[in-house]
N, C-alpha and C positions, 0 to 999 in steps of 0.2 A: 358556161354561164358568166364566169368572171370576165372573160374576154369580151362578151357581148355588152356587159355592163361598162367596161372601160371604153368601148367604142361609143356607147351612149354618152358617157361623160365627155369624151373628146368632141362629139358633135355639139353638145351644149356649150362647151368652151368656144368652139368656132362660132356659134351663134352670138355669144357674148361679144366676141371680137368684131363681128359684123355690126352688131348694134352700136358698139363703141365707135366704129369708123363712121357710122351714120350720124352719130351725135357730134363727133369732131367736125365733120363736114358742115353740119347745121350751125355750129358755133361760129366757125370761121366765115361761113357764107352769110350769116345774119349780120355780122359786123361789116363785112365787105359791102353788102347791099346798102347798109345804112350809110357808110362812108361815101358811096357813089350816088346815094339818093336814088337807088334803083327800086322803085316801088313794086314793079312786077316781080323782081327776084325776091323781095321781102315777102310778098304775098305767097309766092310758091313755097318758101321755107315755112311760113305759117301753116299752109295747107298740108305740107308733107309731114307735119308732126304726127298726123294720124298713122302714118306708116311706122314711125318709131314706136308709138303706143302699141300697135298691133304686134310688132316684133317682140316687145317686152312681154305682152300677155301670152304669146306663143311659147316663149321660153319658160314662163311660169308654169304653163300647162304641162310642158314636157318634164320639168323638174318634179312637179307633183306626181305625175305618172311614175317616174323613176323611184320616188320615195315609196309610193304605194306598192309597187310591184317588186322592188328589190329589197325593201326593208333594210336600208344601209345602216351601219353602225359606225361609231367613232369618226375617223378621218373622213370616210365617204359621206357620212351624214353632215358633217361640218361643211364639206365642199358643196354639197347640194344646197344646203341652207344659205350658204354664202353666194351661190349663183343666183338664187332668188333675190337676195339683198342687192347685189351688184346690178342686176337687171333693173330694179326699181330706182337705184341711184342714177343710172344712165338715162332712164326715161325722164327723170326729174331734170337732169341737165338739158335734155331736149326741150323741156318746157321753158327753160331759161332762154334758149335760142329762139323759141317761138315768141317769147315775150319781147325780145329785142326786135324781131321782125314786126311784131304788132306795133311797137313804138314807131318804127320807120313808116309803116302804113298810115298811122294816125297823124304823123307829121305832114303827110301829103307833099305838096310842092314847096314847103317851107325850107329854107336853107338851114344848115347846121349852125348852131351858135358859135362854134369854133371848129377849126380843122381837127380831125380825129388823129391823134398821135398816140396817146397813152392807152386809149381803149383798144385799138388793134394790138398793142403790145400785151395787154391783159389777155385778150383772146388767144393769142399765139402761145403765151405762157400756160394758160389753162389747158390747151390741147396738148402741149408738150408734157405737162404733168399727168394728164389723163392717159396718154399713150404709154408712158413709162409705168404708171400705176397698174394698168391692165396687163402689161408684160410681166410685172412682178407677181400679179395675181395668178396668171397662168402658170408661172414657174414656181409658185409658192415660195417666193423669195422674201422672207420676212425681214431680212436686213435692209434690202433696198426699200421695202415698204415703210420701214421706220424712218428712213432718211428723206423720202420725197416730200412729206408734209412740211419739213423745215423750209422749203422753198416757197411756201405759201406767203411768207413775209414779203416777198417781192410783189405778189399780187396785191396784198394789203397796202403796200407802199404806193403802188400806182393808183389804187382807189383813193387813198388819202390825198394824193396830189391832184387828182381830177376834182375831188370834192372842194379843195381849197381854191382851185382855179374858177370853178363854177360859182362859188360864193362871191368871189371878187367881181364877176360879171353882174351878179344880182345887186351887190352893193353899189356898183356904178350906175345901174339902170334896172329898177325894179320891174320894168315891163318885160324883161327877158326871163322871168321866173319860170314860166311854163316850159320854154325851150331848154332852160338849164335843168329843170327837173327831169325832162325826158332823158337827157344824157346821164344824169345821176342814176336813174333807174337802170340804164344799160350797164353802167359800171357796177351797180349793185348785183345785177344778175350774174355778171362775170365773176365777181367776188364769191358768190355762192357756189359757182361751179368748182372753184378750188377747194371750198369746204367739203364738197361731196367727194372730191378726189381723196381727201383724207379718210373719209368713211370707207372707201374701197381698200385703202391701205390697211385699215384696222381689220377688215375681213380677211385680208391676206395673212396677217399675223395670227388671226384666230384659226385659220385652216392649218397653218404650219405648226403652231404651238399648242393649240387647244385652249388658249387663254384669250379672254375678251379684254382688250386693252384700249383705253381711250388715249390716243397719242398726245392729246393736248393736256394731259394730266399725268401724275405719277400713280394714279389709282388704277389697279387692274383687278380682275376677278378670275379666280381659278375656275376652269371648267373640268369637271371630273372625268370627262370622256377620254378615252385613250388615243 
């Protein structure tokens, strides 16, 4: 029975990694399509978000079945609950990529207000953080999970730089407000991806230690489970 349960857990972890790779591809693809003004590719990413959603719901169903049939306790229950949480976080990141693709489609044949330099950097950093966060999650590596969110400052710095540049464009010519706002929303979506990576890191710490800890604050809550 225990071996079968462990195999079920491993299958769920593999599905999470697959979902993560789908989300990483969507994030990078949405920004690349925007940069190249490839409307067809943007539309495909928008449409393919349904596949990410379906994968998330399939994982949730499998987790719920495992909880109902195995009645896990302590560490096993924390792990299954966290798999549910991470699947939701990944699906939401997919929504951010979908939002970027939607912006690209809405822009139509209009050119970008400025060449994309920092936005692709944000996307690449997001994917790097996400990939390492998922690795830490799979390995229940609480120490690495504590360190990864510190790099969110780099993403925030890029967002602030993009914001300042776009505001300068608007000051110089108010007619570009809509085009500037499109790029600002793209940057906002990418900033939110990094925030959700932090949530995954918090779940990793929860699995490993049994403590619910907000990495952005010194407050944590003891969990009585073993």
